[in-house]
NUDREN-523613 format. One record per residue: residue in three letters; x, y, z of N, C-alpha, C in turn. Coordinates in steps of 0.2 Angstrom, whole numbers, padded with zeros to 4 digits, always signed. Atoms other than C-alpha are relative to their C-alpha. Layout:
ALAXYZXYZXYZ ...
***
This chain:
UNK+0006-0004-0001+0028-0080-0134-0001+0003+0007 UNK+0001-0002-0006+0024-0069-0120-0007-0003+0003 UNK+0006+0003-0003+0011-0076-0107-0002+0004+0006 UNK+0003-0004-0006-0001-0067-0095+0000-0005+0006 UNK+0001+0004-0007-0002-0073-0077-0007+0000+0001 UNK+0007+0000-0002-0019-0080-0074-0001-0002+0007 UNK+0001+0000-0007-0024-0077-0056-0004-0006+0002 UNK+0004+0006-0002-0037-0090-0055+0003-0007-0001 UNK-0004+0007+0001-0026-0104-0062+0005+0000+0006 UNK-0005+0000-0006-0013-0099-0049-0003-0002+0007 UNK+0004+0001-0006-0026-0099-0035-0002-0008+0000 UNK+0002+0007+0001-0031-0117-0041+0006-0005+0002 UNK-0006+0004-0001-0013-0123-0038+0001-0001+0008 UNK-0001+0001-0007-0014-0122-0019-0006+0000+0004 UNK+0006-0001-0005-0026-0124-0004+0001+0002+0007 UNK-0001-0002-0007-0017-0120+0012-0001+0008+0001 UNK+0002-0007-0002-0022-0104+0021+0006+0003+0003 UNK-0005-0005-0003-0011-0089+0027+0007-0002-0002 UNK-0006+0002+0003+0003-0095+0016+0001+0003-0007 UNK+0000-0003+0006+0006-0082+0003+0005-0003-0006 UNK-0004+0003+0005+0013-0088-0014+0001+0006-0005 UNK-0002-0005+0005+0022-0076-0026-0002-0002-0007 UNK+0001+0001+0007+0016-0074-0044+0003+0004-0004 UNK-0003-0005+0004+0026-0060-0050+0004+0005+0004 UNK-0004-0006-0003+0039-0046-0046+0000+0006-0005 UNK+0000-0007+0003+0040-0028-0051+0005+0004+0004 UNK-0005-0003-0003+0056-0019-0047+0002-0004+0007 UNK-0002+0003-0006+0059-0024-0028-0007-0003+0003 UNK+0007+0002-0003+0040-0028-0025-0002-0007-0003 UNK+0003+0006+0002+0031-0045-0026-0007+0000+0001 UNK+0008+0001+0000+0013-0049-0030-0001-0007+0003 UNK+0001+0006-0003+0007-0063-0019-0007-0001+0001 UNK+0007+0002-0001-0009-0073-0018+0000-0004+0006 UNK+0001+0004-0006-0016-0081-0002-0007-0001+0000 UNK+0007+0002-0002-0031-0090+0003+0000+0000+0008 UNK+0000-0001-0007-0036-0085+0020-0007-0002+0003 UNK+0006+0001-0004-0049-0091+0033+0002-0001+0007 UNK-0001+0000-0008-0051-0089+0052+0005+0006+0002 UNK-0004-0005-0003-0039-0078+0062+0007-0001-0002 UNK-0007-0001+0001-0022-0072+0058+0003+0002+0007 UNK-0003-0002-0006-0010-0065+0072+0001+0008+0000 UNK-0002-0007-0001-0007-0047+0078+0007+0000-0002 UNK-0007-0001+0002+0008-0041+0069+0001+0007-0003 UNK-0001-0006+0003+0016-0026+0061+0006-0001-0005 UNK-0006+0000+0004+0029-0022+0047+0003+0007+0001 UNK-0003-0007-0001+0040-0008+0053+0004+0003-0006 UNK-0004-0003+0006+0049-0006+0036-0004+0001-0006 UNK+0003-0001+0006+0035-0006+0024-0008+0000+0001 UNK+0008+0001+0001+0016-0003+0020-0001-0007-0003 UNK+0002+0006+0002+0006-0018+0016-0007+0001-0004 UNK+0006+0000+0004-0007-0019+0002-0004-0006+0000 UNK+0005+0006+0001-0022-0031+0003-0005+0002-0005 UNK+0005-0001+0005-0033-0033-0012-0004-0006+0000 UNK+0004+0005-0001-0048-0044-0010-0003-0002-0007 UNK+0002+0003+0007-0051-0055-0026-0007-0004+0001 UNK+0006+0004-0001-0065-0066-0019-0001+0000+0008 UNK+0001+0001-0007-0074-0066-0002+0000+0007+0004 UNK+0000-0006-0004-0073-0054+0012+0005-0001+0006 UNK-0006+0000-0004-0058-0049+0023-0002+0006+0005 UNK+0000-0006-0005-0058-0039+0040+0007+0000+0002 UNK-0006-0001-0003-0043-0031+0045-0001+0004+0007 UNK+0001-0003-0007-0043-0027+0064+0006+0004+0002 UNK-0005-0004-0003-0033-0013+0072-0002+0001+0007 UNK+0001+0000-0007-0032-0009+0090-0007+0004+0002 UNK+0006-0003-0002-0047+0003+0090-0005+0000-0005 UNK+0005+0000+0005-0056+0000+0074+0001-0006-0005 UNK-0002+0005+0005-0057-0012+0059-0003+0003-0007 UNK+0003-0002+0007-0060-0011+0040-0002-0007-0003 UNK+0003+0006+0004-0071-0023+0030+0001+0001-0007 UNK-0002+0000+0007-0065-0027+0013-0004-0005-0004 UNK+0004+0004+0005-0076-0035-0001+0004-0001-0006 UNK-0003+0001+0007-0072-0042-0018+0001+0006-0004 UNK-0001-0006+0004-0064-0029-0028+0003+0006+0004 UNK-0002-0005-0004-0058-0018-0014+0007-0001+0003 UNK-0007+0000-0003-0041-0014-0007+0001+0005+0006 UNK-0002-0004-0006-0033-0007+0009+0007+0000+0001 UNK-0007+0000-0001-0016-0001+0012+0002+0001+0008 UNK-0001-0001-0007-0010-0004+0030+0007+0004+0001 UNK-0006-0003+0000+0003+0009+0034+0006-0004+0004 UNK-0005+0004-0004+0020+0003+0040+0000+0002+0007 UNK+0000+0000-0008+0022+0000+0059-0007+0000+0003 UNK+0007+0000-0004+0003-0001+0062-0002-0007+0001 UNK+0002+0007-0002-0002-0017+0071-0007-0001-0002 UNK+0007+0002+0003-0016-0026+0063+0000-0008+0000 UNK+0001+0007+0000-0024-0043+0062-0006-0002-0005 UNK+0005+0002+0005-0033-0050+0047-0004-0006+0002 UNK+0005+0005-0001-0048-0061+0048-0005-0001-0005 UNK+0006+0001+0005-0060-0070+0036-0004-0006+0003 UNK+0005+0005-0002-0075-0079+0042+0000-0006-0004 UNK+0000+0005+0005-0076-0089+0026+0006+0000-0004 UNK-0006-0001+0005-0062-0093+0013-0001+0006-0004 UNK-0001-0006+0004-0056-0077+0005+0006-0001-0004 UNK-0006+0000+0004-0044-0075-0009+0003+0007+0000 UNK-0003-0007+0000-0032-0060-0008+0006+0000-0004 UNK-0007-0002+0003-0017-0052-0017+0003+0005+0005 UNK-0004-0005-0004-0004-0044-0007+0006+0003-0004 UNK-0006-0003+0004+0009-0032-0014+0004+0003+0006 UNK-0004-0002-0005+0024-0029-0003+0007-0001-0003 UNK-0007+0001+0002+0043-0028-0005+0002-0007+0001 UNK-0003+0007-0001+0053-0044-0008+0003-0001+0007 UNK-0004+0001-0006+0059-0052+0008-0005+0001+0006 UNK+0004-0001-0006+0044-0047+0019-0003-0006+0003 UNK+0003+0006-0003+0039-0060+0031-0008+0001+0002 UNK+0007-0001+0000+0020-0063+0032-0002+0002+0008 UNK+0001-0001-0007+0020-0062+0051+0003+0006+0003 UNK-0003-0006-0002+0030-0046+0052+0005-0001+0006 UNK-0005+0000-0006+0038-0043+0069-0001-0006+0005 UNK+0002+0005-0004+0031-0059+0076+0002-0007-0003 UNK-0001+0007+0003+0036-0078+0074-0006-0004+0003 UNK+0005+0004-0002+0022-0090+0074-0001-0006-0004 UNK+0001+0006+0004+0016-0107+0067-0003+0002-0007 UNK+0003-0002+0007+0008-0096+0053+0005+0004-0004 UNK-0006-0003+0004+0025-0089+0048+0001-0004-0006 UNK-0001+0003+0006+0027-0093+0030+0007+0001-0003 UNK-0006-0001+0003+0042-0096+0020+0000+0005-0006 UNK+0000-0005+0005+0047-0082+0009+0002-0002-0007 UNK-0002+0001+0007+0049-0082-0010-0003-0007-0002 UNK+0003+0006+0002+0037-0097-0012-0004+0002-0006 UNK+0003-0001+0006+0032-0096-0030-0005-0005-0002 UNK+0005+0005+0003+0017-0104-0038-0001+0001-0007 
***
């Protein structure tokens, strides 16, 4: 029997921040869930756009000269090559949509660099 992916059940299976977990694939794209809190790092993805969807909470994505604030139910697509830094004052749950193999810290290596293809 076919089974739907329950996003809330998947979110309840992990607690670490800034470590995206894959919940599905479509063509060469992955759907990833992440819990975020505090500052991430400045980075960019030269090869792809990156989609942020806020499932719960509030996320701010900073750019060099401005920022965008996302609330539950909102999404933003960061164009490829644009340097950005996500931030969440309180715990926020997000979904990311990006091609398979994309590293979460993009062009930078950091203690926040997460292992790819980490399924939950």
